[in-house]
DSSP file (Angstrom, degrees, kcal/mol; ACC not computed):
  #  RESIDUE AA STRUCTURE BP1 BP2  ACC     N-H-->O    O-->H-N    N-H-->O    O-->H-N    TCO  KAPPA ALPHA  PHI   PSI    X-CA   Y-CA   Z-CA
    1    1 A Q     >        0   0    0      0, 0.0     4,-2.2     0, 0.0     5,-0.2   0.000 360.0 360.0 360.0 -36.3    0.0    0.0    0.0
    2    2 A S  H  >  +     0   0    0      2,-0.2     4,-2.6     1,-0.2     5,-0.2   0.872 360.0  51.9 -66.7 -37.7    2.9    2.3    0.8
    3    3 A D  H  > S+     0   0    0      2,-0.2     4,-2.9     1,-0.2    -1,-0.2   0.906 109.1  49.9 -65.2 -40.3    4.4    1.6   -2.7
    4    4 A A  H  > S+     0   0    0      2,-0.2     4,-2.6     1,-0.2    -2,-0.2   0.904 112.7  46.8 -64.8 -41.3    1.1    2.4   -4.3
    5    5 A K  H  X S+     0   0    0     -4,-2.2     4,-3.0     2,-0.2    -2,-0.2   0.898 112.5  50.3 -67.7 -39.4    0.9    5.7   -2.4
    6    6 A D  H  X S+     0   0    0     -4,-2.6     4,-2.8     2,-0.2    -2,-0.2   0.923 112.7  46.1 -63.5 -43.1    4.5    6.5   -3.2
    7    7 A R  H  X S+     0   0    0     -4,-2.9     4,-2.7     2,-0.2    -2,-0.2   0.916 114.0  48.5 -64.3 -42.5    3.9    5.8   -6.9
    8    8 A E  H  X S+     0   0    0     -4,-2.6     4,-2.5     2,-0.2    -2,-0.2   0.912 113.2  47.8 -63.3 -41.7    0.7    7.9   -6.8
    9    9 A L  H  X S+     0   0    0     -4,-3.0     4,-2.7     2,-0.2    -2,-0.2   0.902 111.6  49.9 -64.8 -41.9    2.6   10.7   -5.0
   10   10 A A  H  X S+     0   0    0     -4,-2.8     4,-2.5     2,-0.2    -2,-0.2   0.898 111.6  49.0 -63.4 -40.5    5.4   10.4   -7.6
   11   11 A M  H  X S+     0   0    0     -4,-2.7     4,-2.8     2,-0.2    -2,-0.2   0.902 111.6  48.9 -65.7 -41.2    2.8   10.6  -10.4
   12   12 A L  H  X S+     0   0    0     -4,-2.5     4,-2.9     2,-0.2    -2,-0.2   0.917 111.6  49.0 -64.0 -42.4    1.2   13.6   -8.8
   13   13 A K  H  X S+     0   0    0     -4,-2.7     4,-2.9     2,-0.2    -2,-0.2   0.916 112.3  49.0 -61.9 -41.6    4.6   15.3   -8.4
   14   14 A E  H  X S+     0   0    0     -4,-2.5     4,-2.8     2,-0.2    -2,-0.2   0.914 112.4  47.5 -64.3 -42.4    5.4   14.5  -12.1
   15   15 A R  H  X S+     0   0    0     -4,-2.8     4,-3.1     2,-0.2    -2,-0.2   0.906 113.5  48.3 -65.3 -40.4    2.0   16.0  -13.1
   16   16 A M  H  X S+     0   0    0     -4,-2.9     4,-2.6     2,-0.2    -2,-0.2   0.915 112.9  47.9 -64.2 -41.8    2.6   19.1  -11.0
   17   17 A S  H  X S+     0   0    0     -4,-2.9     4,-2.5     2,-0.2    -2,-0.2   0.920 114.0  46.7 -63.8 -43.6    6.1   19.4  -12.4
   18   18 A S  H  X S+     0   0    0     -4,-2.8     4,-3.0     2,-0.2    -2,-0.2   0.913 113.1  49.1 -64.2 -43.3    4.7   19.0  -16.0
   19   19 A A  H  X S+     0   0    0     -4,-3.1     4,-2.7     2,-0.2    -2,-0.2   0.882 110.9  50.9 -63.2 -37.9    1.9   21.5  -15.2
   20   20 A S  H  X S+     0   0    0     -4,-2.6     4,-2.6     2,-0.2    -2,-0.2   0.914 111.6  46.7 -65.5 -43.0    4.5   23.9  -13.8
   21   21 A R  H  X S+     0   0    0     -4,-2.5     4,-2.9     2,-0.2    -2,-0.2   0.924 113.6  48.9 -63.5 -43.6    6.6   23.6  -17.0
   22   22 A D  H  X S+     0   0    0     -4,-3.0     4,-2.7     2,-0.2    -2,-0.2   0.911 111.9  49.4 -61.1 -42.0    3.4   24.0  -19.1
   23   23 A S  H  X S+     0   0    0     -4,-2.7     4,-2.8     2,-0.2    -2,-0.2   0.915 112.2  47.4 -63.1 -44.3    2.5   27.1  -17.1
   24   24 A E  H  X S+     0   0    0     -4,-2.6     4,-2.5     2,-0.2    -2,-0.2   0.904 112.4  49.9 -63.7 -41.8    6.0   28.5  -17.5
   25   25 A Q  H  X S+     0   0    0     -4,-2.9     4,-2.5     2,-0.2    -2,-0.2   0.915 111.6  48.8 -61.8 -43.5    5.9   27.8  -21.2
   26   26 A T  H  X S+     0   0    0     -4,-2.7     4,-2.8     2,-0.2    -2,-0.2   0.915 111.1  49.8 -63.2 -43.9    2.5   29.5  -21.5
   27   27 A R  H  X S+     0   0    0     -4,-2.8     4,-2.6     1,-0.2    -2,-0.2   0.913 111.3  49.6 -59.8 -42.8    3.8   32.5  -19.5
   28   28 A S  H  X S+     0   0    0     -4,-2.5     4,-2.5     2,-0.2    -2,-0.2   0.907 112.1  47.6 -63.1 -42.5    6.8   32.7  -21.9
   29   29 A E  H  X S+     0   0    0     -4,-2.5     4,-2.8     2,-0.2    -2,-0.2   0.904 111.5  50.4 -65.5 -41.6    4.5   32.5  -24.9
   30   30 A I  H  X S+     0   0    0     -4,-2.8     4,-2.5     2,-0.2    -2,-0.2   0.921 110.9  49.6 -61.5 -43.4    2.2   35.2  -23.5
   31   31 A S  H  X S+     0   0    0     -4,-2.6     4,-2.4     2,-0.2    -2,-0.2   0.924 112.1  47.7 -61.9 -44.6    5.3   37.4  -22.9
   32   32 A S  H  X S+     0   0    0     -4,-2.5     4,-2.7     1,-0.2    -2,-0.2   0.912 112.0  50.1 -62.3 -42.0    6.5   36.8  -26.4
   33   33 A L  H  X S+     0   0    0     -4,-2.8     4,-2.8     2,-0.2    -2,-0.2   0.874 109.4  51.2 -65.2 -37.1    3.0   37.6  -27.8
   34   34 A R  H  X S+     0   0    0     -4,-2.5     4,-2.6     2,-0.2    -1,-0.2   0.922 111.1  47.8 -65.0 -42.5    2.9   40.8  -25.7
   35   35 A I  H  X S+     0   0    0     -4,-2.4     4,-2.4     2,-0.2    -2,-0.2   0.935 114.1  46.8 -62.5 -45.8    6.2   41.9  -27.1
   36   36 A E  H  X S+     0   0    0     -4,-2.7     4,-2.8     1,-0.2    -2,-0.2   0.899 111.7  51.6 -62.5 -40.7    5.1   41.0  -30.7
   37   37 A N  H  X S+     0   0    0     -4,-2.8     4,-2.6     2,-0.2    -1,-0.2   0.913 110.1  48.6 -62.3 -42.8    1.8   42.9  -30.1
   38   38 A A  H  X S+     0   0    0     -4,-2.6     4,-2.4     2,-0.2    -2,-0.2   0.908 112.4  49.0 -63.8 -41.5    3.7   46.0  -28.8
   39   39 A R  H  X S+     0   0    0     -4,-2.4     4,-2.6     2,-0.2    -2,-0.2   0.934 113.5  45.8 -63.2 -46.1    6.0   45.8  -31.9
   40   40 A L  H  X S+     0   0    0     -4,-2.8     4,-2.9     2,-0.2    -2,-0.2   0.873 111.2  52.8 -65.7 -37.3    3.0   45.5  -34.3
   41   41 A T  H  X S+     0   0    0     -4,-2.6     4,-2.4     2,-0.2    -1,-0.2   0.926 111.5  46.2 -63.0 -44.2    1.2   48.3  -32.5
   42   42 A A  H  X S+     0   0    0     -4,-2.4     4,-2.5     2,-0.2    -2,-0.2   0.917 113.8  48.4 -64.1 -42.9    4.2   50.6  -32.9
   43   43 A E  H  X S+     0   0    0     -4,-2.6     4,-2.8     2,-0.2    -2,-0.2   0.909 111.1  50.8 -62.8 -42.1    4.6   49.5  -36.5
   44   44 A N  H  X S+     0   0    0     -4,-2.9     4,-2.6     2,-0.2    -2,-0.2   0.904 110.1  49.8 -62.1 -41.7    0.8   50.2  -37.1
   45   45 A Q  H  X S+     0   0    0     -4,-2.4     4,-2.7     2,-0.2    -2,-0.2   0.918 110.9  49.6 -62.5 -44.0    1.2   53.6  -35.5
   46   46 A T  H  X S+     0   0    0     -4,-2.5     4,-2.6     2,-0.2    -2,-0.2   0.928 112.3  47.1 -61.1 -45.4    4.2   54.4  -37.8
   47   47 A Q  H  X S+     0   0    0     -4,-2.8     4,-2.8     2,-0.2    -2,-0.2   0.891 111.5  51.9 -63.3 -39.1    2.2   53.2  -40.8
   48   48 A G  H  X S+     0   0    0     -4,-2.6     4,-2.6     2,-0.2    -2,-0.2   0.914 109.6  49.2 -62.2 -42.8   -0.8   55.3  -39.6
   49   49 A D  H  X S+     0   0    0     -4,-2.7     4,-2.5     2,-0.2    -2,-0.2   0.924 112.2  48.2 -62.2 -43.9    1.5   58.4  -39.3
   50   50 A K  H  X S+     0   0    0     -4,-2.6     4,-2.9     1,-0.2     5,-0.2   0.923 111.4  50.5 -61.8 -43.7    2.9   57.8  -42.8
   51   51 A T  H  X S+     0   0    0     -4,-2.8     4,-2.7     1,-0.2    -2,-0.2   0.913 110.4  49.5 -60.7 -43.2   -0.6   57.4  -44.2
   52   52 A N  H  X S+     0   0    0     -4,-2.6     4,-2.4     2,-0.2    -1,-0.2   0.913 112.2  47.9 -62.9 -42.4   -1.7   60.6  -42.5
   53   53 A R  H  X S+     0   0    0     -4,-2.5     4,-2.6     2,-0.2    -2,-0.2   0.924 113.6  47.3 -64.3 -43.3    1.3   62.5  -43.9
   54   54 A L  H  X S+     0   0    0     -4,-2.9     4,-2.8     2,-0.2    -2,-0.2   0.888 111.3  51.5 -65.7 -38.0    0.7   61.0  -47.4
   55   55 A S  H  X S+     0   0    0     -4,-2.7     4,-2.5    -5,-0.2    -2,-0.2   0.922 111.6  46.9 -63.2 -43.7   -3.0   61.9  -47.1
   56   56 A A  H  X S+     0   0    0     -4,-2.4     4,-2.4     2,-0.2    -2,-0.2   0.909 113.3  48.9 -64.0 -41.9   -2.1   65.5  -46.2
   57   57 A S  H  X S+     0   0    0     -4,-2.6     4,-2.5     2,-0.2    -2,-0.2   0.911 111.6  49.3 -63.8 -42.4    0.4   65.7  -49.0
   58   58 A L  H  X S+     0   0    0     -4,-2.8     4,-2.7     2,-0.2    -2,-0.2   0.910 110.2  50.9 -62.7 -42.7   -2.2   64.3  -51.5
   59   59 A L  H  X S+     0   0    0     -4,-2.5     4,-2.3     2,-0.2    -2,-0.2   0.920 111.0  48.1 -61.5 -44.3   -4.7   66.9  -50.3
   60   60 A N  H  X S+     0   0    0     -4,-2.4     4,-2.6     2,-0.2    -1,-0.2   0.908 111.8  50.0 -62.6 -41.6   -2.2   69.7  -50.8
   61   61 A S  H  X S+     0   0    0     -4,-2.5     4,-2.7     1,-0.2    -2,-0.2   0.902 110.0  50.5 -63.8 -40.1   -1.4   68.4  -54.2
   62   62 A Q  H  X S+     0   0    0     -4,-2.7     4,-2.5     2,-0.2    -1,-0.2   0.896 110.4  49.7 -65.1 -38.8   -5.1   68.2  -55.1
   63   63 A K  H  X S+     0   0    0     -4,-2.3     4,-2.4     2,-0.2    -2,-0.2   0.925 111.8  48.3 -63.7 -44.0   -5.5   71.8  -53.9
   64   64 A E  H  X S+     0   0    0     -4,-2.6     4,-2.7     1,-0.2    -2,-0.2   0.913 111.4  50.7 -61.7 -42.3   -2.5   72.9  -56.0
   65   65 A L  H  X S+     0   0    0     -4,-2.7     4,-2.8     1,-0.2    -1,-0.2   0.914 109.8  49.6 -61.7 -43.3   -3.9   71.1  -59.0
   66   66 A M  H  X S+     0   0    0     -4,-2.5     4,-2.5     2,-0.2    -1,-0.2   0.910 111.1  49.8 -62.5 -41.2   -7.3   72.7  -58.6
   67   67 A T  H  X S+     0   0    0     -4,-2.4     4,-2.5     2,-0.2    -2,-0.2   0.926 112.4  47.1 -62.2 -44.7   -5.6   76.1  -58.3
   68   68 A L  H  X S+     0   0    0     -4,-2.7     4,-2.8     2,-0.2    -2,-0.2   0.894 111.1  51.5 -65.1 -38.8   -3.7   75.4  -61.5
   69   69 A E  H  X S+     0   0    0     -4,-2.8     4,-2.7     2,-0.2    -1,-0.2   0.910 110.5  48.9 -63.4 -41.3   -6.8   74.2  -63.3
   70   70 A E  H  X S+     0   0    0     -4,-2.5     4,-2.6     2,-0.2    -2,-0.2   0.910 112.2  48.4 -63.5 -41.7   -8.6   77.4  -62.3
   71   71 A Q  H  X S+     0   0    0     -4,-2.5     4,-2.9     2,-0.2    -2,-0.2   0.911 112.3  49.0 -64.3 -41.8   -5.6   79.5  -63.5
   72   72 A L  H  X S+     0   0    0     -4,-2.8     4,-2.8     2,-0.2    -2,-0.2   0.915 111.4  49.3 -63.4 -42.9   -5.6   77.5  -66.8
   73   73 A L  H  X S+     0   0    0     -4,-2.7     4,-2.6     2,-0.2    -2,-0.2   0.922 112.9  47.1 -61.8 -44.2   -9.3   78.0  -67.2
   74   74 A A  H  X S+     0   0    0     -4,-2.6     4,-2.7     2,-0.2    -2,-0.2   0.922 113.8  47.6 -63.5 -43.8   -9.0   81.7  -66.6
   75   75 A A  H  X S+     0   0    0     -4,-2.9     4,-2.8     2,-0.2    -2,-0.2   0.891 112.1  50.2 -65.0 -39.1   -6.0   82.0  -69.0
   76   76 A T  H  X S+     0   0    0     -4,-2.8     4,-2.9     2,-0.2    -2,-0.2   0.918 111.6  48.1 -64.1 -43.2   -8.0   80.0  -71.6
   77   77 A H  H  X S+     0   0    0     -4,-2.6     4,-2.7     2,-0.2    -2,-0.2   0.924 113.0  48.2 -62.0 -44.3  -11.0   82.3  -71.2
   78   78 A E  H  X S+     0   0    0     -4,-2.7     4,-2.5     2,-0.2    -2,-0.2   0.919 112.5  48.5 -62.4 -43.7   -8.7   85.3  -71.5
   79   79 A R  H  X S+     0   0    0     -4,-2.8     4,-2.6     2,-0.2    -2,-0.2   0.918 112.0  49.2 -62.4 -43.5   -7.1   83.9  -74.6
   80   80 A D  H  X S+     0   0    0     -4,-2.9     4,-2.5     2,-0.2    -2,-0.2   0.909 110.8  50.1 -62.5 -41.4  -10.5   83.1  -76.1
   81   81 A S  H  X S+     0   0    0     -4,-2.7     4,-2.5     1,-0.2    -1,-0.2   0.905 111.2  49.3 -62.4 -41.2  -11.6   86.7  -75.3
   82   82 A E  H  X S+     0   0    0     -4,-2.5     4,-2.6     2,-0.2    -2,-0.2   0.892 110.0  51.1 -65.8 -39.0   -8.5   88.1  -76.9
   83   83 A R  H  X S+     0   0    0     -4,-2.6     4,-2.6     2,-0.2    -2,-0.2   0.927 110.6  48.7 -63.0 -43.9   -9.0   85.9  -80.0
   84   84 A I  H  X S+     0   0    0     -4,-2.5     4,-2.6     1,-0.2    -2,-0.2   0.926 112.2  49.0 -60.7 -43.7  -12.6   87.1  -80.3
   85   85 A M  H  X S+     0   0    0     -4,-2.5     4,-2.9     1,-0.2    -2,-0.2   0.903 110.4  51.1 -63.0 -40.5  -11.4   90.7  -79.9
   86   86 A C  H  X S+     0   0    0     -4,-2.6     4,-2.8     2,-0.2    -2,-0.2   0.909 110.2  49.2 -63.6 -41.9   -8.7   90.1  -82.6
   87   87 A V  H  X S+     0   0    0     -4,-2.6     4,-2.7     2,-0.2    -2,-0.2   0.930 112.8  47.7 -62.6 -44.8  -11.4   88.7  -85.0
   88   88 A R  H  X S+     0   0    0     -4,-2.6     4,-2.6     2,-0.2    -2,-0.2   0.925 113.7  46.9 -61.4 -44.8  -13.6   91.7  -84.4
   89   89 A L  H  X S+     0   0    0     -4,-2.9     4,-2.9     2,-0.2    -2,-0.2   0.894 112.0  50.8 -65.4 -38.6  -10.7   94.1  -84.9
   90   90 A T  H  X S+     0   0    0     -4,-2.8     4,-2.5     2,-0.2    -2,-0.2   0.924 111.3  48.1 -63.5 -43.9   -9.7   92.2  -88.1
   91   91 A N  H  X S+     0   0    0     -4,-2.7     4,-2.2     2,-0.2    -2,-0.2   0.921 113.0  47.9 -61.3 -43.7  -13.2   92.5  -89.4
   92   92 A K  H  X S+     0   0    0     -4,-2.6     4,-2.6     2,-0.2    -2,-0.2   0.910 110.9  51.6 -62.9 -42.7  -13.3   96.2  -88.5
   93   93 A L  H  X S+     0   0    0     -4,-2.9     4,-2.8     1,-0.2    -1,-0.2   0.909 109.2  50.2 -61.0 -42.5  -10.0   96.7  -90.2
   94   94 A E  H  X S+     0   0    0     -4,-2.5     4,-2.5     2,-0.2    -1,-0.2   0.892 109.9  50.8 -63.2 -39.3  -11.3   95.0  -93.3
   95   95 A E  H  X S+     0   0    0     -4,-2.2     4,-2.5     2,-0.2    -2,-0.2   0.934 112.2  46.7 -61.4 -45.7  -14.3   97.2  -93.3
   96   96 A I  H  X S+     0   0    0     -4,-2.6     4,-2.8     2,-0.2    -2,-0.2   0.903 111.6  51.2 -64.2 -41.0  -12.1  100.3  -93.0
   97   97 A Q  H  X S+     0   0    0     -4,-2.8     4,-2.8     2,-0.2    -1,-0.2   0.898 109.9  50.2 -63.1 -39.8   -9.9   99.0  -95.8
   98   98 A D  H  X S+     0   0    0     -4,-2.5     4,-2.6     2,-0.2    -2,-0.2   0.934 111.4  47.9 -62.1 -45.3  -12.9   98.4  -98.0
   99   99 A K  H  X S+     0   0    0     -4,-2.5     4,-2.8     2,-0.2    -2,-0.2   0.911 112.2  49.8 -61.6 -41.8  -14.1  102.0  -97.3
  100  100 A C  H  X S+     0   0    0     -4,-2.8     4,-2.9     2,-0.2    -1,-0.2   0.917 110.4  50.0 -63.1 -42.7  -10.6  103.3  -98.1
  101  101 A S  H  X S+     0   0    0     -4,-2.8     4,-2.5     2,-0.2    -2,-0.2   0.924 112.6  46.8 -61.4 -43.4  -10.6  101.4 -101.3
  102  102 A K  H  X S+     0   0    0     -4,-2.6     4,-2.4     2,-0.2    -2,-0.2   0.899 112.7  49.7 -63.9 -41.2  -14.0  102.7 -102.3
  103  103 A A  H  X S+     0   0    0     -4,-2.8     4,-2.5     2,-0.2    -2,-0.2   0.904 111.0  49.6 -65.5 -40.3  -12.9  106.3 -101.3
  104  104 A E  H  X S+     0   0    0     -4,-2.9     4,-2.6     2,-0.2    -2,-0.2   0.913 110.2  51.1 -62.8 -42.4   -9.7  105.8 -103.4
  105  105 A D  H  X S+     0   0    0     -4,-2.5     4,-2.3     1,-0.2    -2,-0.2   0.923 111.7  46.8 -60.7 -43.7  -11.8  104.7 -106.3
  106  106 A K  H  X S+     0   0    0     -4,-2.4     4,-2.6     1,-0.2    -2,-0.2   0.895 110.7  52.9 -64.8 -39.7  -14.0  107.7 -106.0
  107  107 A M  H  X S+     0   0    0     -4,-2.5     4,-2.8     2,-0.2    -2,-0.2   0.904 109.1  49.3 -62.6 -40.9  -11.0  110.0 -105.7
  108  108 A R  H  X S+     0   0    0     -4,-2.6     4,-3.2     2,-0.2    -1,-0.2   0.912 110.0  51.4 -63.3 -42.1   -9.6  108.5 -108.9
  109  109 A E  H  X S+     0   0    0     -4,-2.3     4,-2.4     2,-0.2    -2,-0.2   0.931 112.0  46.2 -60.0 -44.7  -12.9  109.0 -110.6
  110  110 A H  H  X S+     0   0    0     -4,-2.6     4,-2.7     2,-0.2    -2,-0.2   0.897 113.1  49.5 -65.8 -39.7  -13.0  112.7 -109.5
  111  111 A L  H  X S+     0   0    0     -4,-2.8     4,-3.1     2,-0.2     5,-0.2   0.925 110.6  50.2 -64.1 -42.5   -9.3  113.1 -110.6
  112  112 A D  H  X S+     0   0    0     -4,-3.2     4,-2.5     1,-0.2    -2,-0.2   0.909 111.5  48.9 -60.9 -40.6  -10.2  111.6 -114.0
  113  113 A E  H  X S+     0   0    0     -4,-2.4     4,-2.4     2,-0.2    -2,-0.2   0.904 112.0  48.8 -64.3 -41.9  -13.2  114.0 -114.2
  114  114 A L  H  X S+     0   0    0     -4,-2.7     4,-1.9     2,-0.2    -2,-0.2   0.916 111.9  48.1 -64.7 -42.6  -10.9  116.9 -113.3
  115  115 A V  H  X S+     0   0    0     -4,-3.1     4,-1.0     1,-0.2    -1,-0.2   0.919 112.1  50.2 -62.9 -41.7   -8.3  115.9 -115.9
  116  116 A A  H  < S+     0   0    0     -4,-2.5     3,-0.4    -5,-0.2    -2,-0.2   0.890 109.6  51.1 -64.7 -37.9  -11.0  115.5 -118.5
  117  117 A L  H  < S+     0   0    0     -4,-2.4    -1,-0.2     1,-0.2    -2,-0.2   0.840 105.1  56.4 -69.0 -32.5  -12.4  119.0 -117.6
  118  118 A R  H  <        0   0    0     -4,-1.9    -1,-0.2     1,-0.3    -2,-0.2   0.738 360.0 360.0 -72.3 -21.4   -9.0  120.6 -118.0
  119  119 A R     <        0   0    0     -4,-1.0    -1,-0.3    -3,-0.4    -2,-0.2   0.479 360.0 360.0 -85.3 360.0   -8.7  119.3 -121.5
């Protein structure tokens, strides 16, 4: 009976020792997981910071692009207005040239009449 109790006691000690090793292993794994979690959290924060900086940079670039697009639109409108004005001025110049040509023709006619009268 004493041998059976000794064996039972030895088995219990072995199970306690095994449970203690398992517990220590679990603690070690938990500690490693906490360290890994802290590392990943820091990495995630760094990536978040980078993302925020890139988002801000993108927003600024989009604002600059919008400003440039507005400037281009204004310049295009101004150029179009100048082209319209040039067409109008060209048309007016052609009208004036036509009037001048007609006036020159009339002047020649009058000169011809004067020359004819002097003869």
